[in-house]
DOROKOL-674566 format. One line per 10 residues: their letters; for each residue x, y, z of N, C-alpha, C, O. Coordinates in Angstrom, 2 decimals. Atoms other than C-alpha are relative to their C-alpha. Layout:
# DOROKOL-674566
A) X/Y/Z/X/Y/Z/X/Y/Z/X/Y/Z  ...
***
This chain:
# DOROKOL-674566
XXXXXXXXXX) -0.76/1.07/0.47/81.77/136.87/105.42/-0.52/-1.37/0.27/-0.94/-1.67/1.39  0.47/1.26/-0.32/80.81/133.29/104.90/0.73/-0.98/0.69/1.93/-1.05/0.45  -0.70/1.34/-0.81/81.79/130.30/107.12/0.84/-0.71/-0.87/1.97/-1.09/-0.56  -0.84/1.08/1.05/82.90/128.31/104.02/1.49/0.78/-0.19/2.58/0.21/-0.22  -1.27/-0.90/0.65/85.46/131.24/103.08/0.77/0.35/1.23/1.94/0.72/1.06  -0.79/-0.47/-1.09/86.49/132.00/106.78/1.28/-0.72/0.40/1.20/-1.95/0.39  -1.21/0.25/-0.25/90.00/131.50/107.72/0.40/0.34/1.33/-0.01/1.40/1.82  -0.47/-0.41/-1.47/91.83/131.28/111.34/1.47/0.11/-0.34/2.09/-0.80/-0.87  -1.55/-0.01/0.03/95.38/132.55/111.30/0.47/-0.86/1.29/0.00/-0.92/2.43  -0.50/0.91/-0.95/97.45/130.17/112.94/0.99/0.72/1.11/1.16/0.27/2.24
XXXXXXXXXX) -0.92/-0.67/-0.73/99.93/132.67/114.30/-0.63/1.21/0.94/-0.21/1.32/2.10  0.79/-0.86/-0.91/97.62/135.54/115.69/-1.40/0.03/0.30/-2.05/0.94/0.82  1.66/0.52/-0.21/94.15/133.81/115.77/-0.84/0.96/-0.52/-1.89/1.03/0.12  0.58/-0.94/0.60/92.80/136.50/113.69/-1.04/-0.81/-1.20/-0.59/-1.60/-2.03  0.85/0.62/1.24/89.80/135.36/111.36/-0.11/0.95/-1.26/-0.27/2.16/-1.06  -0.13/-0.63/1.28/89.88/136.55/107.79/-0.29/-0.73/-0.98/-0.26/-1.95/-0.77  0.28/0.56/1.34/88.98/135.70/104.24/1.05/-0.04/-0.93/0.95/-0.64/-2.00  -0.93/-0.32/1.22/92.12/136.69/102.49/1.10/-1.19/0.12/1.13/-1.96/1.08  -1.22/0.95/0.19/95.33/134.51/101.35/0.93/0.27/1.22/1.34/-0.62/1.96  -0.81/-0.42/-1.14/97.34/136.53/103.86/-0.74/0.63/1.19/-1.79/1.24/0.99
XXXXXXXXXX) 0.78/-0.57/-1.14/96.25/137.62/107.21/0.16/1.48/0.00/1.22/2.02/-0.30  -0.11/-1.46/0.14/95.50/141.15/107.40/0.87/0.72/1.23/1.36/1.84/1.16  -0.58/-0.76/-1.15/97.03/141.69/110.97/1.53/-0.26/-0.25/2.33/0.66/-0.44  -1.47/0.43/-0.10/100.36/139.68/110.83/0.76/-0.24/-1.41/1.98/-0.19/-1.59  -0.59/0.07/1.23/100.72/139.12/107.25/0.35/-1.72/-0.35/0.78/-2.07/-1.45  -0.44/1.36/0.14/101.29/135.24/107.73/-0.92/-0.72/-1.01/-2.12/-0.48/-1.10  0.89/0.81/0.62/100.13/132.82/105.38/-0.41/-1.39/0.40/-1.04/-2.15/-0.33  0.76/1.33/-0.63/99.36/129.83/107.60/-1.06/0.17/0.62/-1.08/0.94/1.59  1.33/-0.06/-0.64/95.81/129.38/108.44/-0.70/-1.33/-0.14/-0.32/-2.25/-0.86  0.94/1.18/0.31/93.15/126.87/108.73/-1.21/0.39/-0.16/-1.51/1.33/0.57
XXXXXXXXXX) 1.46/-0.22/0.22/89.52/127.03/107.54/-0.59/-0.39/1.16/-0.30/-1.41/1.78  0.77/0.12/-1.09/87.21/127.42/110.15/-1.28/-1.48/-0.14/-1.80/-2.09/0.79  0.86/1.00/0.55/84.93/124.80/108.38/0.54/-1.46/0.61/-0.10/-2.52/0.62  -0.57/1.44/-0.52/87.39/122.14/110.02/-0.62/-0.31/1.39/-0.70/-1.47/1.80  0.73/0.10/-1.23/85.61/122.77/113.32/-1.27/0.28/0.14/-1.91/-0.24/1.05  1.44/-0.35/-0.06/82.35/124.25/112.63/-0.42/-0.52/-1.41/0.27/-0.42/-2.43  0.72/0.31/1.25/79.88/122.81/110.08/-0.87/0.97/-0.52/-1.63/1.42/0.34  0.79/-1.17/0.55/78.09/125.41/107.91/-1.31/-0.52/0.09/-1.38/-1.75/0.10  1.38/0.40/-0.15/74.18/125.22/108.23/-0.64/-0.46/-1.39/-1.63/-1.19/-1.48  0.41/0.55/1.32/73.85/124.74/104.46/0.42/-1.36/-0.20/-0.33/-2.07/-0.87
XXXXXXXXXX) -0.77/1.32/0.15/75.97/121.64/104.51/-0.66/-0.95/0.82/-0.62/-2.13/0.48  0.90/0.68/-1.10/73.70/120.40/107.61/-1.14/-0.40/-0.76/-1.41/-1.58/-0.97  1.34/0.30/0.75/70.60/120.59/105.72/-0.04/-0.75/-1.23/-1.01/-1.39/-1.62  -0.25/0.95/1.51/71.86/119.00/102.44/0.25/-1.27/0.67/-0.34/-2.23/0.19  -0.34/1.63/-0.68/73.14/115.92/104.70/-1.37/-0.45/0.31/-1.78/-1.56/-0.01  1.26/0.57/-0.86/69.76/115.83/106.54/-1.01/-0.61/-1.03/-1.70/-1.61/-0.85  1.04/0.27/0.56/67.77/115.89/103.62/0.29/-1.50/-0.80/1.44/-1.85/-1.07  -0.35/1.04/0.64/67.21/112.51/101.83/0.46/0.12/-1.58/-0.12/0.71/-2.49  -0.48/0.01/1.52/69.35/111.90/98.68/-0.48/-0.95/-0.99/-0.88/-2.10/-0.81  0.47/1.07/1.25/68.48/110.54/95.37/1.45/-0.57/-0.58/2.14/0.02/-1.41
XXXXXXXXXX) -1.35/0.72/0.40/71.52/108.27/94.87/-0.63/-1.19/-1.08/-1.74/-1.69/-0.96  0.21/0.83/0.94/71.57/105.96/91.86/0.47/-1.53/0.70/1.54/-1.67/1.30  -0.42/1.13/-0.53/71.57/102.31/92.90/1.56/-0.55/-0.50/1.88/-0.30/-1.67  -1.27/0.30/0.46/75.20/100.84/92.66/-0.13/-1.27/-1.08/-1.01/-2.13/-1.02  -0.08/1.18/0.82/76.09/98.43/89.87/0.79/-1.07/0.82/1.74/-0.93/1.59  -0.52/1.54/-0.75/76.82/94.88/91.10/1.73/-0.11/0.08/2.49/-0.37/1.01  -1.46/0.11/0.26/80.22/94.99/89.52/0.87/0.79/1.10/1.76/0.34/1.83  -0.76/-1.03/-0.72/81.31/98.17/91.22/-0.15/-0.51/1.64/0.80/-0.25/2.37  0.28/0.47/-1.25/79.93/96.63/94.58/1.01/-1.17/0.26/1.56/-1.29/1.36  -0.69/1.30/0.00/81.84/93.37/93.87/1.57/0.42/0.03/2.31/-0.40/0.59
XXXXXXXXXX) -1.22/-0.44/0.07/85.24/95.44/93.28/0.31/0.71/1.36/1.41/0.68/1.91  -0.15/-0.42/-1.55/84.73/97.13/96.61/0.24/-0.89/1.00/1.05/-0.67/1.90  0.02/0.94/-1.02/84.25/94.22/98.51/1.51/-0.85/-0.23/2.26/-1.16/0.70  -1.14/0.52/-0.02/87.10/92.62/97.04/1.27/0.85/0.41/2.20/0.28/0.99  -0.80/-0.99/-0.49/89.23/95.76/97.66/0.23/-0.14/1.70/1.24/-0.28/2.38  0.05/-0.12/-1.71/88.20/95.82/101.36/0.40/-1.39/0.59/0.82/-1.42/1.75  -0.52/1.44/-0.50/89.01/91.79/101.69/1.51/0.13/-0.09/2.27/-0.36/0.75  -1.58/-0.05/0.09/92.51/92.65/100.46/0.67/0.68/0.96/1.70/0.24/1.47  -0.22/-0.85/-1.09/92.84/95.39/102.85/-0.02/-0.58/1.30/0.87/-0.28/2.09  0.20/0.59/-1.38/91.54/93.26/105.93/0.80/-1.19/-0.26/1.58/-1.40/0.67
XXXXXXXXXX) -0.83/1.31/-0.01/93.23/89.99/104.85/1.14/0.21/-1.05/1.01/0.13/-2.27  -1.11/-0.29/0.84/96.64/90.77/103.65/0.52/-1.41/-0.19/0.24/-2.36/0.54  -0.71/1.49/0.41/98.62/87.86/102.03/0.85/-0.46/1.30/1.10/0.45/2.10  -0.83/0.28/-0.86/100.70/86.03/104.46/1.69/0.39/-0.27/2.33/0.28/-1.31  -1.45/-0.56/0.13/104.20/87.42/105.22/1.03/-1.16/-0.79/0.98/-2.39/-0.74  -1.07/0.92/0.73/107.18/86.16/103.00/1.14/-0.32/0.69/2.17/-0.57/0.06  -1.21/0.28/-0.63/109.50/85.53/105.79/0.72/-1.26/-0.29/1.95/-1.40/-0.28  -0.56/1.52/0.33/109.91/81.88/104.92/0.80/0.00/-1.30/1.84/-0.63/-1.40  -0.75/-0.28/1.09/110.93/82.90/101.54/1.35/0.72/0.22/2.35/0.41/-0.42  -1.33/-0.92/-0.26/113.59/85.46/102.94/0.97/-0.92/0.60/2.15/-0.94/0.23
XXXXXXXXXX) -0.70/0.83/-0.81/114.72/82.82/105.42/0.81/-0.90/-1.09/2.03/-0.94/-1.25  -0.54/0.96/0.97/115.10/80.25/102.67/1.14/0.46/-0.96/2.15/-0.19/-1.22  -1.01/-0.63/0.94/116.90/82.64/100.27/1.30/0.28/0.39/2.35/0.23/-0.24  -1.51/-0.42/-0.64/119.39/83.73/102.78/0.47/-1.26/0.15/1.61/-1.38/-0.31  -0.73/1.26/-0.39/120.10/80.15/103.83/0.76/-0.51/-1.32/1.91/-0.96/-1.34  -0.48/0.79/1.20/120.49/78.99/100.22/1.39/1.02/-0.47/2.40/0.59/-1.04  -1.21/-0.67/0.55/122.85/82.12/99.58/1.05/-0.12/0.89/2.15/-0.03/0.35  -1.07/0.43/-0.58/124.97/81.34/102.52/0.46/-1.18/-0.11/1.63/-1.38/0.22  -0.75/1.43/0.57/125.41/77.75/101.39/0.84/0.18/-1.23/1.89/-0.45/-1.38  -0.64/-0.22/1.16/126.40/79.04/98.09/1.17/0.76/0.15/2.09/0.51/-0.63
XXXXXXXXXX) -1.13/-0.54/-0.40/128.87/81.28/99.54/1.01/-1.00/0.66/2.19/-0.99/0.30  -0.71/0.75/-0.39/130.12/78.62/101.62/0.54/-1.11/-0.94/1.63/-1.59/-0.64  -0.35/0.97/1.09/130.55/76.21/98.82/1.09/0.79/-1.12/2.01/0.23/-1.71  -0.91/-0.69/0.84/132.24/78.85/96.78/1.40/0.50/0.71/2.39/0.86/0.08  -1.12/0.01/-0.85/134.66/79.29/99.72/0.93/-1.05/0.04/2.15/-0.96/-0.09  -0.74/1.35/-0.01/135.57/75.78/99.99/0.56/-0.31/-1.33/1.59/-0.98/-1.42  -0.72/0.59/1.66/136.23/75.31/95.98/1.04/0.95/0.02/2.07/0.42/-0.38  -0.97/-0.96/0.21/138.42/78.54/96.12/1.36/-0.32/0.87/2.51/-0.17/0.48  -0.97/0.53/-0.72/140.31/77.17/99.06/0.82/-1.17/-0.34/2.03/-1.29/-0.15  -0.66/1.23/0.56/140.82/73.79/97.55/0.76/0.20/-1.33/1.71/-0.53/-1.58
XXXXXXXXXX) -0.60/-0.46/1.12/141.81/75.35/94.29/1.32/0.38/0.40/2.32/-0.17/-0.06  -1.33/-0.51/-0.32/144.51/77.27/95.94/0.77/-0.79/0.80/1.99/-0.62/0.74  -0.82/1.15/-0.70/145.65/74.47/98.22/0.74/-0.96/-1.12/1.91/-1.33/-1.07  -0.46/0.80/1.27/145.95/72.41/94.88/1.09/0.70/-0.74/2.05/0.03/-1.12  -1.08/-0.75/0.61/148.07/75.26/93.26/1.46/-0.09/0.83/2.54/-0.44/0.37  -1.08/0.19/-0.88/150.32/75.41/96.30/0.58/-1.29/-0.10/1.78/-1.31/-0.38  -0.35/1.47/-0.13/150.67/71.57/96.51/0.72/-0.21/-1.33/1.72/-0.92/-1.28  -0.77/0.27/1.36/151.79/71.59/92.66/1.07/0.79/0.12/2.14/0.32/-0.27  -1.43/-0.85/-0.10/154.27/74.26/93.29/1.01/-0.62/0.86/2.20/-0.62/0.55  -0.99/0.79/-0.84/155.81/72.32/96.05/0.62/-1.28/-0.53/1.75/-1.65/-0.22
XXXXXXXXXX) -0.44/1.07/0.40/155.98/69.28/94.24/1.31/0.23/-1.21/2.35/-0.43/-1.32  -0.66/-0.70/0.98/157.51/71.25/91.32/1.49/0.60/0.70/2.60/0.52/0.18  -1.38/-0.47/-0.79/160.13/72.80/93.81/0.84/-1.23/0.39/2.06/-1.31/0.21  -0.74/1.30/-0.67/160.97/69.40/95.38/0.77/-0.72/-1.22/1.90/-1.18/-1.05  -0.64/0.60/1.13/161.74/68.02/91.84/1.09/0.74/-0.37/2.06/0.09/-0.77  -0.90/-0.88/0.50/163.82/70.86/91.00/1.09/-0.14/1.21/2.27/-0.04/0.85  -1.15/-0.07/-0.80/165.83/70.60/94.24/0.68/-1.39/0.27/1.71/-1.49/0.95  -0.50/1.51/0.07/166.41/66.70/93.90/1.06/-0.20/-1.30/1.80/-1.18/-1.46  -0.73/0.12/1.25/168.10/67.38/90.59/1.48/0.54/0.13/1.76/1.66/0.55  -1.13/-0.51/-0.41/171.78/67.32/90.63/0.49/1.03/-0.90/1.55/1.62/-0.65
***
């Protein structure tokens, strides 16, 4: 069995290469390469790689992406507070307008009622 294909059953700790554990039949496993690096991978990483030089535009995009990650935009708490204050002000004005219109209606009704009462 190759180390690349070796799996460790997380239930009974059996090393196997199948989709199901041959001992307990469990499907929960982890590849051994998670903890042990195969020798062919180590030699491939140790050898110098022939990599192509990066395109300057690719490099610039990467730098911009890292800048955005490391320097996030300032929080928008000020906008949230200002929006909340504006909303409360609008609600307060609407309440005052509603109360004044309802008071005007009741005053008009009282005046009409008094006029009706004073007639013979």
